[in-house]
C-alpha positions as CSV (number, residue, x, y, z in Angstrom):
1,M,114.7,109.0,109.9
2,F,112.1,109.0,106.8
3,L,108.4,110.5,108.5
4,A,105.1,110.6,107.0
5,R,105.0,113.9,104.7
6,D,108.4,113.9,103.7
7,F,109.2,112.8,99.8
8,I,111.6,111.0,98.2
9,V,112.8,110.9,94.8
10,T,113.9,107.8,93.5
11,T,117.3,107.0,90.8
12,E,114.7,107.4,87.9
13,G,113.6,110.7,89.3
14,L,109.8,109.2,90.4
15,V,108.8,111.2,93.3
16,F,107.1,109.5,96.3
17,A,105.5,111.3,99.1
18,V,106.3,108.9,102.2
19,T,103.2,107.6,103.9
20,L,104.4,105.8,107.2
21,N,107.7,106.9,109.6
22,G,110.5,104.8,109.9
23,L,111.1,101.8,107.6
24,E,109.8,98.3,106.5
25,E,112.0,95.6,105.9
26,G,114.8,98.3,104.0
27,R,112.2,99.8,102.5
28,V,110.3,103.1,102.8
29,V,106.5,103.2,102.6
30,A,105.3,106.1,100.4
31,C,103.2,106.5,97.1
32,L,103.8,107.5,93.5
33,R,102.9,111.5,93.7
34,Y,105.0,112.8,90.3
35,V,106.6,111.9,87.2
36,P,109.4,113.8,85.8
37,E,108.8,115.0,82.3
38,A,110.4,117.7,80.1
39,T,108.6,120.5,81.0
40,G,108.9,119.4,85.1
41,L,107.5,117.2,87.1
42,R,103.4,116.0,86.7
43,K,101.1,114.9,89.6
44,V,99.3,111.7,89.0
45,D,96.5,110.3,90.6
46,T,96.4,106.8,92.3
47,R,94.9,104.4,89.2
48,E,97.9,106.3,86.7
49,A,100.5,105.4,89.5
50,E,99.9,101.8,89.6
51,E,100.2,101.8,86.0
52,I,103.3,103.1,86.0
53,L,104.9,101.1,88.4
54,R,103.5,98.0,86.4
55,H,107.1,98.7,84.8
56,H,108.8,99.6,87.7
57,P,107.8,96.4,90.0
58,H,111.0,97.1,92.8
59,Y,108.6,99.6,93.9
60,R,105.6,97.4,94.9
61,Y,106.0,95.2,98.0
62,R,103.8,92.5,99.9
63,S,103.8,93.5,103.5
64,P,104.0,90.2,105.4
65,R,102.6,92.4,108.5
66,R,100.0,94.1,106.8
67,D,99.1,90.9,104.2
68,V,98.5,93.8,101.4
69,V,100.6,95.0,98.6
70,L,101.9,98.5,99.5
71,Q,103.9,101.1,97.1
72,A,107.6,101.1,99.0
73,V,111.1,102.4,98.0
74,P,114.2,100.4,98.6
75,L,116.5,102.6,100.6
76,D,119.5,102.1,97.6
77,R,117.1,103.5,95.0
78,I,117.0,107.1,96.9
79,R,118.6,109.8,95.5
80,R,116.9,112.4,97.4
81,H,115.0,113.0,100.8
82,L,113.0,116.2,100.7
83,Q,112.5,117.3,104.3
84,P,109.1,119.4,105.1
85,R,111.0,121.7,107.8
86,R,114.0,122.1,105.8
87,R,112.2,123.3,102.9
88,L,109.9,126.1,105.0
89,R,113.5,127.5,106.0
90,E,114.7,127.6,102.2
91,L,111.3,129.4,101.1
92,L,111.1,131.9,104.5
93,A,114.8,132.7,103.7
94,G,115.1,132.4,100.1
95,D,114.9,135.5,97.6
96,R,112.1,133.6,95.4
97,D,108.6,135.7,95.3
98,D,106.1,134.3,93.7
99,L,102.4,134.4,94.8
100,L,102.3,131.4,96.1
101,I,105.5,131.8,98.7
102,R,104.0,135.5,99.2
103,R,100.9,133.8,100.7
104,L,103.2,130.8,102.8
105,R,105.2,133.9,104.1
106,K,102.0,135.4,105.2
107,I,100.1,132.7,106.8
108,V,103.3,131.6,108.7
109,A,103.9,135.0,110.3
110,L,100.4,135.1,111.2
111,L,100.9,132.0,113.3
112,A,104.0,133.2,114.4
113,E,102.1,136.8,115.9
114,Q,99.7,133.9,117.5
115,K,102.6,132.9,119.5
116,L,103.2,129.3,117.5
117,N,106.4,128.3,117.6
118,V,107.3,128.5,113.4
119,A,110.5,125.9,114.1
120,R,108.1,123.5,114.5
121,L,106.5,123.6,110.8
122,G,107.1,122.6,107.6
123,V,105.5,122.8,104.0
124,T,104.6,119.5,102.0
125,G,103.2,119.0,98.6
126,S,104.0,120.6,95.5
127,L,105.9,123.3,97.4
128,L,108.0,120.7,98.8
129,V,109.0,118.9,95.7
130,G,109.1,122.5,93.7
131,A,106.1,121.9,91.3
132,H,103.7,124.2,92.7
133,T,101.6,126.8,90.7
134,P,99.5,129.9,91.5
135,R,96.7,127.5,91.7
136,S,98.2,125.5,94.5
137,D,97.5,124.6,98.0
138,L,99.2,125.0,100.8
139,D,100.2,122.4,102.8
140,L,101.6,123.1,106.6
141,V,102.8,120.2,108.4
142,C,102.7,120.4,112.5
143,Y,105.6,118.8,114.0
144,G,103.9,117.2,117.5
145,T,100.3,116.9,118.5
146,R,101.1,120.2,121.2
147,V,101.7,122.6,118.1
148,F,99.3,121.1,115.8
149,D,96.7,121.8,118.3
150,Q,98.3,125.3,119.0
151,A,97.8,125.9,115.0
152,R,94.4,124.9,114.8
153,D,93.6,127.2,117.9
154,A,95.2,130.6,116.1
155,V,93.7,129.5,112.7
156,R,90.0,129.6,114.6
157,R,91.4,132.6,116.0
158,L,92.7,134.2,112.8
159,T,89.4,133.0,110.9
160,A,87.1,135.1,113.5
161,D,88.9,138.0,113.0
162,G,88.9,138.0,109.2
163,R,92.8,137.4,109.0
164,L,91.9,134.1,107.7
165,E,89.3,133.1,105.3
166,E,86.8,130.5,105.4
167,L,86.5,127.9,102.8
168,S,83.9,128.7,100.5
169,E,81.6,126.5,99.1
170,E,82.9,125.9,95.9
171,L,86.6,124.9,97.7
172,W,84.8,123.0,99.9
173,Y,83.1,120.7,97.1
174,T,86.3,120.6,94.8
175,T,87.8,119.1,98.2
176,W,85.4,116.4,98.6
177,R,85.0,115.9,94.5
178,R,89.2,115.2,94.9
179,R,88.9,112.8,97.7
180,G,86.5,110.6,96.0
181,C,85.1,110.1,99.6
182,A,82.2,107.4,100.3
183,L,80.3,110.1,102.6
184,D,78.2,112.5,100.7
185,F,79.2,116.0,100.9
186,P,76.6,117.4,103.3
187,T,77.8,114.6,105.4
188,W,81.1,114.9,104.9
189,L,81.2,118.6,105.5
190,W,80.1,118.5,108.8
191,H,83.2,116.5,109.8
192,E,85.4,118.2,108.3
193,R,84.4,122.0,109.4
194,R,84.8,121.2,113.2
195,K,88.2,120.1,112.6
196,H,89.4,123.3,111.8
197,T,92.4,122.1,109.5
198,K,91.6,123.9,106.6
199,G,90.9,127.4,105.5
200,A,92.4,129.9,102.9
201,I,94.4,132.9,102.4
202,D,93.9,135.5,99.9
203,G,92.0,132.8,98.2
204,T,94.5,130.1,99.0
205,K,93.2,127.1,100.3
206,F,95.8,125.6,103.2
207,D,96.2,122.5,105.5
208,L,97.1,121.8,108.5
209,I,99.1,117.9,108.7
210,L,100.1,116.3,112.0
211,A,104.0,115.2,111.5
212,E,104.9,112.9,114.7
213,E,108.3,111.9,115.1
214,R,108.1,108.5,116.8
215,V,107.8,105.3,114.9
216,V,104.4,103.3,116.2
217,D,106.0,99.3,115.5
218,D,103.7,96.3,115.7
219,P,105.7,93.5,114.2
220,R,102.8,91.2,114.5
221,P,102.0,89.8,110.9
222,W,97.9,90.9,110.6
223,R,95.8,89.0,108.5
224,K,92.8,90.0,106.3
225,Q,89.0,88.9,107.4
226,G,87.1,90.6,104.5
227,R,85.0,93.9,104.9
228,K,82.6,94.6,107.5
229,T,80.2,97.3,108.7
230,L,80.0,97.9,112.5
231,R,78.8,100.7,115.0
232,A,80.7,101.3,118.2
233,T,81.2,104.2,120.7
234,V,85.1,106.2,120.7
235,T,86.6,105.5,123.9
236,D,90.1,107.2,122.8
237,A,90.8,109.3,120.2
238,V,93.7,110.8,121.1
239,A,95.7,109.8,118.4
240,A,92.9,110.8,115.8
241,F,95.3,113.2,113.8
242,A,98.2,110.9,113.2
243,T,99.4,109.0,110.5
244,P,97.6,106.4,110.8
245,A,94.9,107.5,112.9
246,R,93.9,105.4,115.9
247,Y,90.6,105.1,117.8
248,R,90.2,102.8,120.2
249,L,86.4,100.9,120.6
250,D,84.0,100.1,122.7
251,H,82.7,97.0,121.2
252,P,82.2,93.3,121.5
253,E,84.9,92.1,118.9
254,I,87.0,94.9,117.1
255,S,88.9,96.6,119.7
256,E,90.2,100.0,117.4
257,V,90.0,101.3,113.6
258,L,93.3,102.4,112.2
259,C,92.8,105.0,109.3
260,F,95.2,105.2,106.8
261,T,93.5,107.9,104.5
262,A,93.6,111.9,105.5
263,T,90.0,111.8,104.5
264,Y,89.1,110.5,107.9
265,L,92.0,112.0,110.2
266,G,90.2,113.6,113.4
267,Q,86.8,112.2,112.2
268,A,85.5,111.6,115.6
269,R,85.9,112.5,119.5
270,R,86.1,110.3,122.6
271,G,82.5,109.8,123.4
272,E,81.1,109.9,120.1
273,T,79.3,106.9,118.2
274,V,80.4,105.9,115.0
275,E,79.7,103.8,111.6
276,I,82.5,102.4,110.1
277,S,83.4,100.8,107.5
278,G,86.5,99.0,106.2
279,Q,88.6,95.6,106.2
280,V,88.8,93.5,109.2
281,E,92.4,92.1,110.4
282,V,93.3,89.8,113.0
283,S,96.6,89.1,115.0
284,P,97.9,85.7,115.5
285,D,97.2,86.3,119.0
286,G,93.0,87.2,118.1
287,E,93.2,90.5,118.7
288,R,90.6,92.2,115.7
289,R,91.1,95.4,114.4
290,M,89.7,97.6,111.3
291,I,91.7,99.5,108.5
292,V,89.7,102.4,106.9
293,G,92.0,103.0,103.5
294,A,93.9,100.4,102.5
295,S,94.5,103.1,99.4
296,R,94.4,106.6,99.6
297,E,90.6,107.1,98.1
298,A,89.6,104.0,99.9
299,P,86.5,103.5,97.5
300,G,83.4,102.2,100.0
301,E,85.2,102.7,103.2
302,Y,84.5,105.1,105.8
303,I,84.0,106.4,109.0
304,R,81.0,108.3,110.5
305,V,79.5,109.9,113.3
306,I,76.1,108.6,113.9
307,G,75.7,109.7,117.5
308,A,77.4,112.7,120.1
309,R,76.7,114.9,122.7
310,G,74.7,117.9,121.4
311,D,76.1,117.7,117.5
312,A,75.7,114.7,116.0
313,H,75.5,114.4,111.8
314,V,72.6,111.6,111.6
């Protein structure tokens, strides 16, 4: 099965990051992240990816369920399927010994000391596709909510005793700028610090990412109704770190928000009051929901906590 955080390589050598579990009409929903060049793979941003895919229209797909044009790869154009768990096993057992891989092995060993089941971990991003440099980040995938929560607890403990590092102000700021976030830096940083999904090991930034091994399938065709900003109370945030993240809302019109951008995963907790800006969708039976992150950067879209029990960022 294709899972979010996997990568796939096409027959032309284009490298896509899988963004949703499962298939949609025989396609893997994924975004173009790397292109082949004479010296190896080169990372591309969203704008350049869209320009490149103008010459590969078979990787652009109008989703009848989501009423939007997506990047997606037909099954018959997939040459390789790269999986985070398999790649981590290869890197841990292999004899390659560059700086980033040494730090990867070190953080996995630290997590194992904290009784984490490292068989439920993987590595994605540049290490998965073989395009890393000494300046690359470590993107650790945790399979299942239980392992993900255990990893966050372990990071909290390891940071407290000094074996892992908190991100420097410079690394936080660089991460914020890279995301192209609609929130200002202090607001974004307040939300990020309490997630315990980021840190550093010997100066290398790492991220913890939740991956679920199930497909949540809603066959109803949703239709876009335009942008809206609202305030509501979160009644359920169990899937706040999922892909997509889901927050149930106490609101007279909008029942839930789905977030497709990593920027706002884990952004809010049950009982908190949030302000949300995104796209409203309506189902054939009249249910309304909000979408945040129709694109990776999600310009102008956000989730922001404005009221909580004791520690809200206002």
